[in-house]
mmCIF file of the C-alpha atoms, coordinates in Angstrom:
data_MODEL
# 
_entry.id   MODEL 
# 
loop_
_atom_site.group_PDB 
_atom_site.id 
_atom_site.type_symbol 
_atom_site.label_atom_id 
_atom_site.label_alt_id 
_atom_site.label_comp_id 
_atom_site.label_asym_id 
_atom_site.label_entity_id 
_atom_site.label_seq_id 
_atom_site.pdbx_PDB_ins_code 
_atom_site.Cartn_x 
_atom_site.Cartn_y 
_atom_site.Cartn_z 
_atom_site.occupancy 
_atom_site.B_iso_or_equiv 
_atom_site.pdbx_formal_charge 
_atom_site.auth_seq_id 
_atom_site.auth_comp_id 
_atom_site.auth_asym_id 
_atom_site.auth_atom_id 
_atom_site.pdbx_PDB_model_num 
ATOM 1  C CA . UNK A 1 1  ? 117.567 -89.836  317.012 1.00 0.00 ? 1  UNK A CA 1 
ATOM 2  C CA . UNK A 1 2  ? 115.232 -91.685  319.344 1.00 0.00 ? 2  UNK A CA 1 
ATOM 3  C CA . UNK A 1 3  ? 114.570 -90.197  322.748 1.00 0.00 ? 3  UNK A CA 1 
ATOM 4  C CA . UNK A 1 4  ? 115.179 -93.564  324.355 1.00 0.00 ? 4  UNK A CA 1 
ATOM 5  C CA . UNK A 1 5  ? 117.167 -96.210  322.551 1.00 0.00 ? 5  UNK A CA 1 
ATOM 6  C CA . UNK A 1 6  ? 116.106 -99.834  322.710 1.00 0.00 ? 6  UNK A CA 1 
ATOM 7  C CA . UNK A 1 7  ? 118.867 -100.842 325.139 1.00 0.00 ? 7  UNK A CA 1 
ATOM 8  C CA . UNK A 1 8  ? 118.057 -98.124  327.687 1.00 0.00 ? 8  UNK A CA 1 
ATOM 9  C CA . UNK A 1 9  ? 114.321 -98.790  327.370 1.00 0.00 ? 9  UNK A CA 1 
ATOM 10 C CA . UNK A 1 10 ? 114.825 -102.407 328.454 1.00 0.00 ? 10 UNK A CA 1 
ATOM 11 C CA . UNK A 1 11 ? 117.177 -101.325 331.214 1.00 0.00 ? 11 UNK A CA 1 
ATOM 12 C CA . UNK A 1 12 ? 114.504 -98.996  332.580 1.00 0.00 ? 12 UNK A CA 1 
ATOM 13 C CA . UNK A 1 13 ? 111.862 -101.718 332.540 1.00 0.00 ? 13 UNK A CA 1 
ATOM 14 C CA . UNK A 1 14 ? 114.211 -104.173 334.229 1.00 0.00 ? 14 UNK A CA 1 
ATOM 15 C CA . UNK A 1 15 ? 114.990 -101.735 337.042 1.00 0.00 ? 15 UNK A CA 1 
ATOM 16 C CA . UNK A 1 16 ? 111.619 -100.127 337.803 1.00 0.00 ? 16 UNK A CA 1 
ATOM 17 C CA . UNK A 1 17 ? 110.973 -102.704 340.533 1.00 0.00 ? 17 UNK A CA 1 
ATOM 18 C CA . UNK A 1 18 ? 113.933 -101.226 342.438 1.00 0.00 ? 18 UNK A CA 1 
ATOM 19 C CA . UNK A 1 19 ? 112.055 -97.961  343.004 1.00 0.00 ? 19 UNK A CA 1 
ATOM 20 C CA . UNK A 1 20 ? 111.098 -97.842  346.678 1.00 0.00 ? 20 UNK A CA 1 
ATOM 21 C CA . UNK A 1 21 ? 110.237 -94.159  347.027 1.00 0.00 ? 21 UNK A CA 1 
ATOM 22 C CA . UNK A 1 22 ? 106.564 -93.196  347.198 1.00 0.00 ? 22 UNK A CA 1 
ATOM 23 C CA . UNK A 1 23 ? 105.491 -92.763  343.594 1.00 0.00 ? 23 UNK A CA 1 
ATOM 24 C CA . UNK A 1 24 ? 102.481 -91.157  341.960 1.00 0.00 ? 24 UNK A CA 1 
ATOM 25 C CA . UNK A 1 25 ? 101.650 -91.594  338.287 1.00 0.00 ? 25 UNK A CA 1 
ATOM 26 C CA . UNK A 1 26 ? 99.257  -89.125  336.674 1.00 0.00 ? 26 UNK A CA 1 
ATOM 27 C CA . UNK A 1 27 ? 98.384  -90.043  333.097 1.00 0.00 ? 27 UNK A CA 1 
ATOM 28 C CA . UNK A 1 28 ? 95.984  -88.538  330.580 1.00 0.00 ? 28 UNK A CA 1 
ATOM 29 C CA . UNK A 1 29 ? 93.461  -91.027  329.214 1.00 0.00 ? 29 UNK A CA 1 
ATOM 30 C CA . UNK A 1 30 ? 93.620  -89.399  325.773 1.00 0.00 ? 30 UNK A CA 1 
ATOM 31 C CA . UNK A 1 31 ? 97.445  -89.475  325.758 1.00 0.00 ? 31 UNK A CA 1 
ATOM 32 C CA . UNK A 1 32 ? 98.722  -89.759  322.180 1.00 0.00 ? 32 UNK A CA 1 
ATOM 33 C CA . UNK A 1 33 ? 102.487 -89.622  322.774 1.00 0.00 ? 33 UNK A CA 1 
ATOM 34 C CA . UNK A 1 34 ? 102.730 -92.567  325.192 1.00 0.00 ? 34 UNK A CA 1 
ATOM 35 C CA . UNK A 1 35 ? 99.873  -95.059  325.292 1.00 0.00 ? 35 UNK A CA 1 
ATOM 36 C CA . UNK A 1 36 ? 97.818  -95.055  328.483 1.00 0.00 ? 36 UNK A CA 1 
ATOM 37 C CA . UNK A 1 37 ? 98.741  -98.720  328.951 1.00 0.00 ? 37 UNK A CA 1 
ATOM 38 C CA . UNK A 1 38 ? 102.143 -97.395  330.044 1.00 0.00 ? 38 UNK A CA 1 
ATOM 39 C CA . UNK A 1 39 ? 100.548 -96.374  333.335 1.00 0.00 ? 39 UNK A CA 1 
ATOM 40 C CA . UNK A 1 40 ? 99.599  -100.005 333.927 1.00 0.00 ? 40 UNK A CA 1 
ATOM 41 C CA . UNK A 1 41 ? 103.154 -101.122 333.145 1.00 0.00 ? 41 UNK A CA 1 
ATOM 42 C CA . UNK A 1 42 ? 104.525 -98.648  335.682 1.00 0.00 ? 42 UNK A CA 1 
ATOM 43 C CA . UNK A 1 43 ? 101.889 -99.595  338.253 1.00 0.00 ? 43 UNK A CA 1 
ATOM 44 C CA . UNK A 1 44 ? 102.775 -103.254 337.876 1.00 0.00 ? 44 UNK A CA 1 
ATOM 45 C CA . UNK A 1 45 ? 106.480 -102.560 338.256 1.00 0.00 ? 45 UNK A CA 1 
ATOM 46 C CA . UNK A 1 46 ? 106.629 -99.999  341.070 1.00 0.00 ? 46 UNK A CA 1 
ATOM 47 C CA . UNK A 1 47 ? 105.364 -101.442 344.339 1.00 0.00 ? 47 UNK A CA 1 
ATOM 48 C CA . UNK A 1 48 ? 102.667 -99.389  346.025 1.00 0.00 ? 48 UNK A CA 1 
ATOM 49 C CA . UNK A 1 49 ? 102.572 -96.620  343.442 1.00 0.00 ? 49 UNK A CA 1 
ATOM 50 C CA . UNK A 1 50 ? 99.423  -94.557  343.133 1.00 0.00 ? 50 UNK A CA 1 
ATOM 51 C CA . UNK A 1 51 ? 97.983  -94.252  339.615 1.00 0.00 ? 51 UNK A CA 1 
ATOM 52 C CA . UNK A 1 52 ? 95.544  -91.579  338.501 1.00 0.00 ? 52 UNK A CA 1 
ATOM 53 C CA . UNK A 1 53 ? 94.134  -91.601  334.953 1.00 0.00 ? 53 UNK A CA 1 
ATOM 54 C CA . UNK A 1 54 ? 92.617  -88.239  334.004 1.00 0.00 ? 54 UNK A CA 1 
ATOM 55 C CA . UNK A 1 55 ? 89.634  -88.128  331.660 1.00 0.00 ? 55 UNK A CA 1 
ATOM 56 C CA . UNK A 1 56 ? 89.635  -85.565  328.842 1.00 0.00 ? 56 UNK A CA 1 
ATOM 57 C CA . UNK A 1 57 ? 93.377  -85.149  329.127 1.00 0.00 ? 57 UNK A CA 1 
ATOM 58 C CA . UNK A 1 58 ? 96.328  -85.897  326.883 1.00 0.00 ? 58 UNK A CA 1 
ATOM 59 C CA . UNK A 1 59 ? 100.096 -85.755  327.336 1.00 0.00 ? 59 UNK A CA 1 
ATOM 60 C CA . UNK A 1 60 ? 100.451 -82.455  329.196 1.00 0.00 ? 60 UNK A CA 1 
ATOM 61 C CA . UNK A 1 61 ? 98.390  -83.224  332.281 1.00 0.00 ? 61 UNK A CA 1 
ATOM 62 C CA . UNK A 1 62 ? 99.532  -80.206  334.305 1.00 0.00 ? 62 UNK A CA 1 
ATOM 63 C CA . UNK A 1 63 ? 98.754  -77.860  331.405 1.00 0.00 ? 63 UNK A CA 1 
ATOM 64 C CA . UNK A 1 64 ? 95.472  -79.459  330.359 1.00 0.00 ? 64 UNK A CA 1 
ATOM 65 C CA . UNK A 1 65 ? 94.070  -80.151  333.839 1.00 0.00 ? 65 UNK A CA 1 
ATOM 66 C CA . UNK A 1 66 ? 96.067  -77.859  336.158 1.00 0.00 ? 66 UNK A CA 1 
ATOM 67 C CA . UNK A 1 67 ? 93.623  -77.766  339.082 1.00 0.00 ? 67 UNK A CA 1 
ATOM 68 C CA . UNK A 1 68 ? 93.021  -81.514  339.062 1.00 0.00 ? 68 UNK A CA 1 
ATOM 69 C CA . UNK A 1 69 ? 96.753  -82.233  338.740 1.00 0.00 ? 69 UNK A CA 1 
ATOM 70 C CA . UNK A 1 70 ? 97.596  -79.851  341.578 1.00 0.00 ? 70 UNK A CA 1 
ATOM 71 C CA . UNK A 1 71 ? 94.927  -81.394  343.821 1.00 0.00 ? 71 UNK A CA 1 
ATOM 72 C CA . UNK A 1 72 ? 96.138  -84.921  343.116 1.00 0.00 ? 72 UNK A CA 1 
ATOM 73 C CA . UNK A 1 73 ? 99.748  -83.969  343.846 1.00 0.00 ? 73 UNK A CA 1 
ATOM 74 C CA . UNK A 1 74 ? 98.837  -82.028  346.980 1.00 0.00 ? 74 UNK A CA 1 
ATOM 75 C CA . UNK A 1 75 ? 96.701  -84.898  348.276 1.00 0.00 ? 75 UNK A CA 1 
ATOM 76 C CA . UNK A 1 76 ? 99.495  -87.383  347.536 1.00 0.00 ? 76 UNK A CA 1 
ATOM 77 C CA . UNK A 1 77 ? 102.102 -85.285  349.347 1.00 0.00 ? 77 UNK A CA 1 
ATOM 78 C CA . UNK A 1 78 ? 99.725  -84.732  352.272 1.00 0.00 ? 78 UNK A CA 1 
ATOM 79 C CA . UNK A 1 79 ? 99.163  -88.472  352.576 1.00 0.00 ? 79 UNK A CA 1 
ATOM 80 C CA . UNK A 1 80 ? 102.935 -88.986  352.707 1.00 0.00 ? 80 UNK A CA 1 
ATOM 81 C CA . UNK A 1 81 ? 103.251 -86.349  355.404 1.00 0.00 ? 81 UNK A CA 1 
ATOM 82 C CA . UNK A 1 82 ? 100.461 -87.977  357.426 1.00 0.00 ? 82 UNK A CA 1 
ATOM 83 C CA . UNK A 1 83 ? 102.159 -91.359  357.115 1.00 0.00 ? 83 UNK A CA 1 
ATOM 84 C CA . UNK A 1 84 ? 105.465 -89.903  358.319 1.00 0.00 ? 84 UNK A CA 1 
ATOM 85 C CA . UNK A 1 85 ? 103.779 -88.164  361.263 1.00 0.00 ? 85 UNK A CA 1 
ATOM 86 C CA . UNK A 1 86 ? 102.037 -91.398  362.257 1.00 0.00 ? 86 UNK A CA 1 
ATOM 87 C CA . UNK A 1 87 ? 105.357 -93.278  362.188 1.00 0.00 ? 87 UNK A CA 1 
ATOM 88 C CA . UNK A 1 88 ? 106.959 -90.662  364.438 1.00 0.00 ? 88 UNK A CA 1 
ATOM 89 C CA . UNK A 1 89 ? 104.189 -91.032  367.021 1.00 0.00 ? 89 UNK A CA 1 
ATOM 90 C CA . UNK A 1 90 ? 104.330 -94.835  367.184 1.00 0.00 ? 90 UNK A CA 1 
# 
């Protein structure tokens, strides 16, 4: 059984542009499960998303590069918090 059938795969691609929440994509450059070009597809479909491609990393980015992944996520969340604080003070 496929993880994602063909019909749902197209549905996902058709609806990614509806995502309005702040989004971060962290992808391993040596990914062998899902081609790294998938990050570009997501980036082109989700407005304003932040994309990070990690060198020397495959599918399990948080396991293979835990410190780098944690820093990227922490920085992303901090930037969201800063943006929210700035909006409150305007």
